[in-house]
C-alpha positions, 0 to 999 in steps of 0.5 A: 588586784586593780580597779579601773575606777582609779586612773594614775597620771603618769606626770613624770618627765619621760617615758623611761621613768613612766615605764619604771613607775608602771613596773613598780605599780604592776597589777595594782593599776590597770588604767593610766593618764598620759598628759600634754607634758609627756607628749614630747617625752615619748607619750604616744610610744608609751601609750602604745607600749602599755596597751600592746605589751602590758594590756593597760587602758589609756586616757590621753589628756591633750585638752585639744582646742582649735578651730573645728577642722583642726580638732577633727583632723587631730582626733582622727589621727589619735583615734588610730591608737587603741585609746580609751579616753581623749580630752578636748576643751568643752566648747560645743564646736570643739566637742562636735569636731572631736566626735566627728574625728572619732567617728567609728572608733571606740575612743570616748571624748571627754570635755573639760569644763573648768580646770580643777586648778582654777577658782573664781579669781582665776576665772576673773583674771581670764575674763570669764563671765561672772557666776559661781564656779560650780554653776558655770561647770554644770552649765558647760557640762550640759552644753558639752553633753548636748554637743555629743560629749561621751563624758566630762572632766570636772572636779569632785565638788561638781560631780554630784551636780553634773550627775543630776543633769538629765543629759548625764544619763549614761555619760562618764564623769572623770574627776582629777583633783583627787587626793587621799586623806592627808595628801598635799594639795599641790596645784589643785584647789577643788579637791576630794578624797577618792571615796567621796569623789566616787560617791558623788557620782564620778565614774573614774578618779585621776591621781598622780603625785600622791602615787608616784611621789610616795616612798612606795607607789604600789602601796599608795595605789593599793590603799586607794584601790582598797578604799574604792572597794568599800564604795 
């Protein structure tokens, strides 16, 4: 039995491999993330097939960023698909434009705060103002909520801080950077286990490589579902 708090990232090279993986996972997983890397590998067609033929939920992780009019137009086009979540960067002008584009649809706009693969050194390299990473994430989350975001993307370390914000009432927190105990960190730097991420206030966790690189992907996914059942 699946648990839609678990979102499995289909970060494989193309739609054919993704469909093979979803067949392996079967009813153990009900919610999938399709990211930018899959876009040229048939990502939107894959999303449609998983929704229409398999009854799956889809999180389209595009992390859109552009001038407002362009973001609004892009989101309006994507909102024609029966998607659940779409990511944009958390800058207020981007969030406001995305919400305009999604008007009248059930699509939830999730704002990216600071990528979970980044730490303070990376922010310094990018000329991002000084300050503790967690403090900056919480501040960006608050501004995104004020601009109308339905939720935010943040690491498990910041989930509890964001959940404590008054503006976070009724909003979603989705956490990548989740790794089962003993799993390799890969390119993630701010991580936690599935159970601890949910306990910290996340509504959904995103797990990719620890599932699709496992010798038995279905068993790996089921182990996470079983862990979440204890929360």
